[in-house]
C-alpha positions as CSV (number, residue, x, y, z in Angstrom):
1,M,40.5,-192.5,108.1
2,L,44.0,-193.4,109.1
3,L,43.4,-197.0,107.9
4,A,42.1,-195.9,104.5
5,P,45.5,-195.3,102.9
6,L,46.7,-198.6,104.2
7,A,43.7,-200.4,102.8
8,G,44.2,-198.7,99.5
9,L,47.8,-199.8,99.5
10,L,46.8,-203.4,100.3
11,F,44.1,-203.3,97.6
12,S,46.5,-201.9,94.9
13,T,49.2,-204.5,95.9
14,A,46.6,-207.3,95.5
15,S,45.6,-205.9,92.1
16,F,49.2,-205.7,91.0
17,A,49.7,-209.4,92.0
18,D,46.6,-210.4,90.0
19,S,47.8,-208.5,86.9
20,A,51.3,-209.9,87.3
21,A,50.2,-213.5,86.9
22,P,49.0,-213.1,83.3
23,D,52.3,-211.3,82.4
24,S,54.3,-214.2,83.8
25,S,52.2,-216.6,81.9
26,K,52.7,-214.6,78.7
27,L,56.5,-214.5,79.3
28,D,56.5,-218.3,79.6
29,L,54.5,-218.6,76.4
30,I,56.9,-216.3,74.6
31,K,59.8,-218.3,75.9
32,Q,58.2,-221.5,74.6
33,G,57.6,-219.8,71.2
34,E,61.3,-218.9,71.0
35,Y,62.3,-222.5,71.6
36,L,59.9,-223.7,69.0
37,S,61.1,-221.2,66.5
38,K,64.7,-222.5,67.0
39,A,63.5,-226.1,66.7
40,S,61.8,-225.0,63.5
41,D,65.0,-223.4,62.1
42,C,63.2,-220.1,61.3
43,E,66.3,-217.9,61.7
44,V,68.4,-219.6,59.1
45,C,66.0,-219.1,56.2
46,H,64.6,-215.7,57.2
47,T,68.0,-214.0,57.7
48,S,70.1,-212.9,54.9
49,P,74.0,-212.8,55.1
50,G,74.9,-209.8,57.2
51,G,71.2,-208.9,57.6
52,T,69.0,-208.5,60.6
53,T,67.5,-211.6,62.2
54,F,64.1,-212.6,60.7
55,A,64.1,-209.6,58.3
56,G,64.2,-211.9,55.3
57,G,66.1,-211.5,52.0
58,L,67.9,-214.9,51.9
59,A,68.0,-216.1,48.2
60,F,66.9,-219.6,47.3
61,K,68.0,-220.6,43.8
62,T,65.5,-223.1,42.4
63,P,64.8,-224.6,39.0
64,F,62.0,-222.0,38.7
65,G,64.0,-218.9,39.5
66,V,65.3,-217.1,42.6
67,I,63.0,-216.8,45.7
68,Y,63.8,-214.5,48.5
69,S,62.6,-215.2,52.1
70,S,60.1,-212.8,53.6
71,N,60.4,-210.5,56.6
72,I,58.7,-212.2,59.5
73,T,59.4,-209.5,62.1
74,P,56.2,-207.7,63.4
75,D,56.9,-204.6,61.3
76,K,53.4,-203.4,60.2
77,T,54.6,-202.2,56.8
78,T,57.1,-204.8,55.5
79,G,56.7,-207.7,58.0
80,I,53.8,-209.6,59.6
81,G,52.8,-207.0,62.2
82,N,49.3,-206.8,60.9
83,W,48.8,-210.5,60.7
84,T,46.2,-212.2,63.0
85,E,47.1,-215.5,64.6
86,Q,44.7,-217.2,62.2
87,Q,46.6,-215.7,59.3
88,F,49.9,-216.8,60.8
89,S,48.5,-220.3,61.2
90,N,47.2,-220.4,57.6
91,A,50.7,-219.5,56.4
92,L,52.3,-222.3,58.4
93,K,49.6,-225.0,57.9
94,H,48.3,-224.2,54.4
95,G,50.9,-222.1,52.7
96,I,48.5,-219.1,52.4
97,R,49.7,-215.7,53.3
98,A,47.6,-212.9,54.8
99,D,46.4,-211.5,51.5
100,G,45.1,-214.9,50.5
101,Q,47.9,-215.6,48.0
102,N,49.7,-218.9,48.0
103,L,53.3,-219.1,49.3
104,Y,56.0,-220.8,47.3
105,P,56.9,-224.2,48.8
106,A,60.4,-222.9,49.5
107,M,58.6,-222.2,52.8
108,P,58.1,-225.7,54.1
109,Y,54.4,-225.5,54.9
110,T,54.2,-229.1,53.7
111,S,55.9,-230.1,56.9
112,Y,54.7,-227.2,59.2
113,S,51.2,-228.3,58.4
114,K,51.7,-230.9,61.1
115,L,52.3,-228.3,63.8
116,T,49.8,-228.2,66.7
117,D,47.6,-225.2,67.3
118,A,49.2,-224.8,70.8
119,D,52.7,-224.6,69.3
120,I,51.6,-222.1,66.6
121,H,50.0,-220.0,69.3
122,A,53.3,-219.9,71.2
123,M,55.3,-219.1,68.1
124,Y,52.9,-216.3,67.2
125,A,53.3,-214.8,70.7
126,Y,57.1,-215.0,70.3
127,F,57.3,-213.3,66.9
128,M,54.9,-210.6,67.9
129,S,57.1,-209.8,70.9
130,L,60.1,-209.0,68.8
131,P,61.1,-205.6,67.6
132,G,59.8,-204.8,64.1
133,V,62.4,-204.3,61.4
134,N,61.4,-202.1,58.4
135,H,63.0,-204.0,55.5
136,N,61.7,-205.0,52.1
137,P,63.4,-208.1,50.8
138,P,64.2,-208.2,47.1
139,E,61.4,-209.2,44.7
140,N,61.5,-212.8,43.5
141,E,63.3,-213.3,40.2
142,M,60.9,-215.6,38.4
143,G,59.6,-215.5,34.9
144,F,56.2,-216.5,33.5
145,P,54.5,-218.8,34.4
146,Y,56.4,-219.4,37.6
147,N,55.5,-215.8,38.9
148,Q,51.8,-216.7,38.8
149,R,50.9,-217.7,42.3
150,L,47.6,-219.1,41.1
151,A,49.6,-222.0,39.6
152,L,50.6,-223.0,43.1
153,K,47.1,-224.3,43.7
154,G,47.8,-226.9,41.0
155,W,51.2,-227.7,42.7
156,N,49.4,-228.1,46.0
157,L,46.8,-230.4,44.4
158,I,49.6,-232.7,43.3
159,N,52.1,-232.5,46.1
160,F,50.4,-231.2,49.2
161,H,47.7,-233.0,51.1
162,Y,47.0,-231.4,54.4
163,K,47.0,-233.9,57.3
164,P,47.4,-233.0,60.9
165,F,50.1,-234.8,63.0
166,E,48.9,-238.1,64.4
167,E,50.6,-240.2,67.0
168,D,51.2,-243.9,66.5
169,P,49.7,-245.7,69.5
170,G,51.9,-248.6,68.8
171,Q,55.1,-246.6,69.5
172,S,56.5,-245.1,72.6
173,A,55.9,-241.5,73.8
174,E,59.6,-240.7,73.0
175,W,59.3,-242.1,69.5
176,N,56.1,-240.0,68.8
177,R,57.8,-236.9,70.1
178,G,60.8,-237.6,67.9
179,K,58.5,-238.0,64.9
180,Y,56.9,-234.6,65.7
181,V,60.3,-232.9,66.1
182,A,61.6,-234.4,62.8
183,T,58.5,-234.2,60.6
184,A,56.8,-231.0,61.9
185,L,59.3,-228.8,63.7
186,G,62.6,-229.8,62.1
187,H,61.1,-230.6,58.7
188,C,64.1,-232.9,58.0
189,E,62.5,-234.5,54.9
190,E,62.5,-231.1,53.1
191,C,66.3,-231.5,52.6
192,H,67.0,-235.2,53.0
193,T,64.2,-236.6,50.7
194,P,64.6,-236.6,46.9
195,R,62.1,-234.5,44.9
196,N,59.9,-235.9,42.2
197,L,59.5,-234.3,38.7
198,A,57.0,-231.8,40.1
199,M,59.5,-230.8,42.8
200,G,57.4,-232.4,45.5
201,L,58.7,-234.8,48.1
202,S,59.0,-238.3,46.7
203,D,58.1,-241.5,48.6
204,K,61.8,-242.3,49.3
205,A,61.8,-240.6,52.7
206,Y,65.3,-239.6,53.9
207,A,67.1,-241.3,51.0
208,G,69.2,-238.1,50.4
209,A,69.0,-235.2,48.0
210,M,71.0,-232.3,46.5
211,V,70.4,-228.9,48.1
212,D,72.2,-225.7,46.9
213,G,75.0,-227.8,45.5
214,W,75.5,-229.8,48.7
215,E,74.6,-233.4,49.2
216,A,72.1,-233.9,52.0
217,F,73.0,-237.4,52.8
218,N,70.8,-240.5,53.1
219,I,69.9,-240.6,56.8
220,S,67.7,-243.7,56.6
221,S,68.5,-246.8,58.6
222,D,70.2,-248.5,55.6
223,K,73.6,-249.8,56.8
224,E,75.4,-249.2,53.6
225,S,73.8,-246.1,52.1
226,G,72.5,-244.5,55.2
227,I,73.3,-244.3,58.9
228,G,72.2,-247.8,60.0
229,N,75.5,-248.4,61.6
230,W,75.3,-245.4,63.9
231,S,74.2,-245.8,67.5
232,H,71.6,-243.7,69.2
233,D,74.4,-241.8,71.0
234,D,76.4,-241.4,67.8
235,L,73.4,-239.6,66.2
236,M,72.8,-237.5,69.3
237,Q,76.5,-236.4,69.3
238,Y,76.4,-235.5,65.6
239,L,73.2,-233.5,65.8
240,R,74.5,-231.6,68.8
241,T,78.0,-230.9,67.5
242,G,78.2,-231.5,63.8
243,A,81.1,-233.9,64.2
244,L,81.4,-237.6,64.9
245,P,85.1,-238.7,64.7
246,G,85.5,-241.8,62.5
247,K,82.2,-241.3,60.7
248,A,81.2,-237.7,59.8
249,T,81.6,-234.0,59.9
250,T,79.3,-231.3,58.6
251,G,79.4,-228.0,56.8
252,G,77.1,-225.9,54.6
253,G,73.4,-225.9,55.4
254,M,73.6,-228.6,58.0
255,A,76.1,-226.6,59.9
256,D,73.7,-223.7,59.9
257,V,70.9,-226.0,61.2
258,I,73.1,-227.2,64.0
259,S,74.3,-223.7,64.9
260,H,70.9,-222.1,64.9
261,S,68.5,-224.9,65.7
262,L,69.5,-228.4,66.8
263,R,72.1,-227.4,69.4
264,F,69.3,-225.7,71.3
265,L,67.1,-228.8,71.6
266,T,66.5,-230.1,75.1
267,P,68.2,-233.4,75.9
268,E,64.7,-235.0,75.9
269,D,63.9,-233.7,72.4
270,M,67.3,-234.5,71.1
271,S,67.0,-238.1,72.3
272,A,63.5,-238.4,70.9
273,L,64.7,-237.1,67.5
274,A,67.6,-239.6,67.5
275,T,65.2,-242.4,68.4
276,Y,62.8,-241.6,65.5
277,I,65.5,-241.1,62.9
278,K,67.1,-244.4,63.9
279,S,63.8,-246.1,63.1
280,V,63.3,-244.6,59.7
281,P,62.9,-247.5,57.1
282,A,66.0,-248.2,55.1
283,Q,66.3,-246.6,51.7
284,Q,69.0,-248.3,49.7
285,T,70.7,-246.1,47.2
286,S,73.7,-246.4,44.9
287,S,76.0,-244.7,47.4
288,R,78.6,-246.7,49.3
289,N,79.6,-246.5,52.9
290,R,80.7,-242.9,53.2
291,S,82.8,-243.6,56.2
292,G,84.2,-246.8,55.0
293,A,87.7,-245.7,53.8
294,G,90.6,-247.5,55.4
295,Q,93.6,-246.2,57.2
296,N,95.3,-243.0,56.2
297,A,97.1,-243.6,52.9
298,Q,100.1,-241.3,53.5
299,S,102.5,-241.8,56.4
300,D,104.0,-238.3,55.9
301,I,103.1,-236.0,53.0
302,T,106.1,-233.8,53.9
303,Q,108.4,-236.6,52.9
304,E,106.6,-237.2,49.6
305,V,106.9,-233.6,48.4
306,R,110.4,-232.9,49.7
307,G,112.6,-232.0,46.8
308,M,109.7,-232.1,44.4
309,P,109.8,-229.2,41.9
310,I,106.8,-226.9,42.3
311,D,104.9,-225.9,39.2
312,D,103.1,-222.7,40.3
313,A,100.9,-222.8,37.2
314,S,99.7,-226.4,37.8
315,P,100.8,-227.7,41.2
316,S,100.2,-231.4,42.1
317,G,97.6,-232.6,44.5
318,A,100.3,-233.6,47.0
319,V,101.9,-230.1,46.9
320,L,98.4,-228.4,47.3
321,F,97.6,-230.7,50.2
322,N,100.9,-230.0,52.0
323,G,100.6,-226.3,51.5
324,N,96.9,-225.9,52.4
325,C,95.7,-228.8,54.5
326,A,98.5,-230.7,56.3
327,S,99.1,-228.1,59.0
328,C,95.5,-228.6,60.4
329,H,94.6,-232.1,59.3
330,G,98.0,-233.6,59.8
331,T,100.7,-234.7,57.4
332,A,99.0,-238.1,57.3
333,G,95.5,-236.7,57.2
334,Q,94.9,-238.1,60.7
335,G,93.4,-235.0,62.2
336,I,94.8,-233.0,65.1
337,G,93.6,-232.6,68.7
338,E,92.1,-234.9,71.3
339,N,88.6,-234.0,70.3
340,K,89.5,-233.8,66.6
341,Y,88.4,-230.2,66.0
342,Y,90.6,-230.7,63.0
343,P,89.1,-233.9,61.8
344,S,90.7,-236.9,60.2
345,L,90.2,-237.1,56.5
346,S,89.9,-240.9,56.4
347,Q,86.6,-242.4,57.7
348,N,85.0,-239.1,57.0
349,S,81.6,-238.8,55.2
350,V,82.6,-235.6,53.3
351,V,85.7,-237.3,51.8
352,G,84.2,-240.7,51.4
353,S,81.1,-239.7,49.6
354,D,80.5,-241.0,46.0
355,K,79.9,-237.4,45.0
356,P,82.6,-234.8,45.3
357,N,80.2,-231.9,45.9
358,N,80.6,-231.5,49.6
359,L,84.3,-231.8,49.6
360,V,84.6,-229.2,46.9
361,Q,82.2,-226.9,48.8
362,V,84.2,-227.2,52.0
363,I,87.4,-226.4,50.2
364,L,85.8,-223.4,48.5
365,H,83.8,-222.0,51.4
366,G,85.2,-223.6,54.5
367,V,83.2,-224.5,57.6
368,D,81.5,-222.3,60.1
369,R,79.4,-223.7,62.9
370,V,78.7,-223.5,66.6
371,N,78.3,-226.7,68.5
372,G,76.2,-227.6,71.5
373,A,78.9,-226.3,73.9
374,G,78.9,-222.9,72.2
375,E,82.3,-223.5,70.7
376,H,82.8,-221.8,67.3
377,I,84.3,-224.3,64.8
378,V,85.9,-222.6,61.8
379,M,87.8,-223.8,58.8
380,P,88.8,-221.1,56.3
381,G,87.7,-221.5,52.7
382,F,90.3,-221.5,49.9
383,G,88.1,-220.2,47.1
384,E,89.8,-216.9,46.9
385,N,93.3,-218.3,46.8
386,L,92.9,-221.4,44.6
387,T,91.7,-221.6,41.1
388,D,88.9,-223.9,40.0
389,A,91.5,-226.2,38.4
390,Q,93.6,-226.3,41.6
391,I,90.5,-227.0,43.8
392,A,89.7,-229.9,41.4
393,T,93.2,-231.2,41.7
394,L,93.2,-231.0,45.5
395,T,89.7,-232.6,45.7
396,N,90.7,-235.5,43.6
397,Y,93.9,-236.0,45.6
398,V,92.1,-236.0,48.9
399,R,89.5,-238.4,47.7
400,N,92.0,-240.8,46.2
401,Q,94.3,-240.8,49.3
402,F,91.8,-240.8,52.1
403,G,88.3,-241.6,50.7
404,N,86.6,-244.0,48.3
405,Q,88.1,-242.4,45.2
406,G,85.1,-242.2,42.9
407,E,84.8,-240.2,39.6
408,P,87.2,-237.3,39.3
409,V,86.0,-233.7,39.4
410,D,87.2,-231.1,36.9
411,A,87.5,-227.3,36.9
412,A,84.2,-226.8,35.1
413,A,82.3,-228.7,37.8
414,V,84.1,-226.7,40.5
415,K,83.0,-223.4,38.7
416,V,79.4,-224.5,38.7
417,L,79.5,-225.1,42.5
418,R,81.5,-221.9,43.1
419,D,78.8,-219.9,41.3
420,N,76.0,-222.0,42.7
421,N,74.5,-222.2,39.2
422,V,71.0,-223.7,39.1
423,T,69.5,-224.5,35.7
424,V,66.1,-222.8,35.5
425,I,63.5,-224.9,33.6
426,P,62.3,-222.7,30.7
427,G,58.7,-221.6,31.3
428,Y,57.6,-222.6,27.9
429,L,58.4,-226.2,28.6
430,L,55.9,-226.1,31.5
431,I,53.3,-224.5,29.3
432,M,53.8,-227.1,26.6
433,A,53.5,-229.9,29.1
434,G,50.3,-228.4,30.4
435,V,48.9,-228.1,26.9
436,I,49.9,-231.6,26.0
437,G,48.3,-232.8,29.3
438,V,45.0,-231.1,28.5
439,L,45.0,-232.5,24.9
440,I,45.6,-236.0,26.2
441,L,42.7,-235.5,28.7
442,I,40.4,-234.3,26.0
443,A,41.4,-237.2,23.7
444,L,40.6,-239.6,26.5
445,V,37.2,-238.1,27.1
446,I,36.4,-238.3,23.4
447,Y,37.6,-241.9,23.2
448,I,35.5,-243.0,26.2
449,R,32.4,-241.3,24.8
450,R,32.8,-242.9,21.4
451,R,33.2,-246.3,23.1
452,R,30.0,-245.8,25.0
453,T,28.2,-244.7,21.7
454,L,29.4,-247.8,19.8
455,R,28.3,-250.1,22.7
456,A,24.9,-248.4,22.7
């Protein structure tokens, strides 16, 4: 009898040890799911400015109207708390939500379709472990016929052909892992590949595209238009930090990707990603070498503007540069600091691009990113202090002095980028195109039948 309590204690301890093992395993699974969610960049798209993480509400302006991201917290009313793992998988792999309706391809299921079942299992475990957030994102702002989700079946028929990820036996394990990170998890093509007329991905993989008024650069291996001159280590540094002195700096959406996704990749995954991207076939486009500008054109901007009369209504580019840029980027645009946290303006992809968009956006909105070391890199935007005309003047000055010049930008173009205006394709045009397509099909059928009749 005296030994009975001790035996019971030993028995309960053994039972606790047995039950602790699955809990530990589940914690590992959740941790893996968290890593995969970061690699997949879920937070950026499913978190609105100032909103709760994963609660949705971020606006995507598209040629078909405004789409708002959904709440993917496990709230049972407004989120995915009632979704089964199979329903979660269907959304990622097939673009079909829990009620059977098609998702708009603003959610990149065309890339997520390559995710493995094991990775989806881990991601599901992670999202279901989070606290639910009761939040209804705004309703999509889309007119007829774009608000008819049934039409997405036709879009999928043209642009989406489900195909699981397949390794290339002729490539290394690192290359295959890099391909998976790039094409499935990171869905890099969704931004860096041009779209066709139906807004599906074209066959010019990684040739560059415009996204929300920013230029997502050509990152193919072309040495003139792309990043063919970058080394493996160059690419790793850029993906980890968002800056590569003498070649490129980043802002906008790519800065968000680095802050919330890429900087968390393991060294092995980062190296694999760089290995794969470096192997992407060259796509030659009309753009020139974005980092090919020569030495800084000005020896000292302060000397140039000294004694110059200032026209407050219409200041010159030199005056605007001296007053707003020189203190951080240097009076000769050379950048400041050993690590160039204030980057040089020559040999800089933003300044040297053929298109002025990214430079205008940086001047308007600034830069805000976190690098792999956890350092917060911030440049203030000047959109509230400078007019559209002044920003156009400053942009043209910087491009002419430190970049590859290119076509000048005017105040009207700056306003479009400031407002992030996206031209919505009128719905009646789509309807007319559909009707014309049907009529052509009918005419072809009639023609073929008549030919057969005449031959008979």
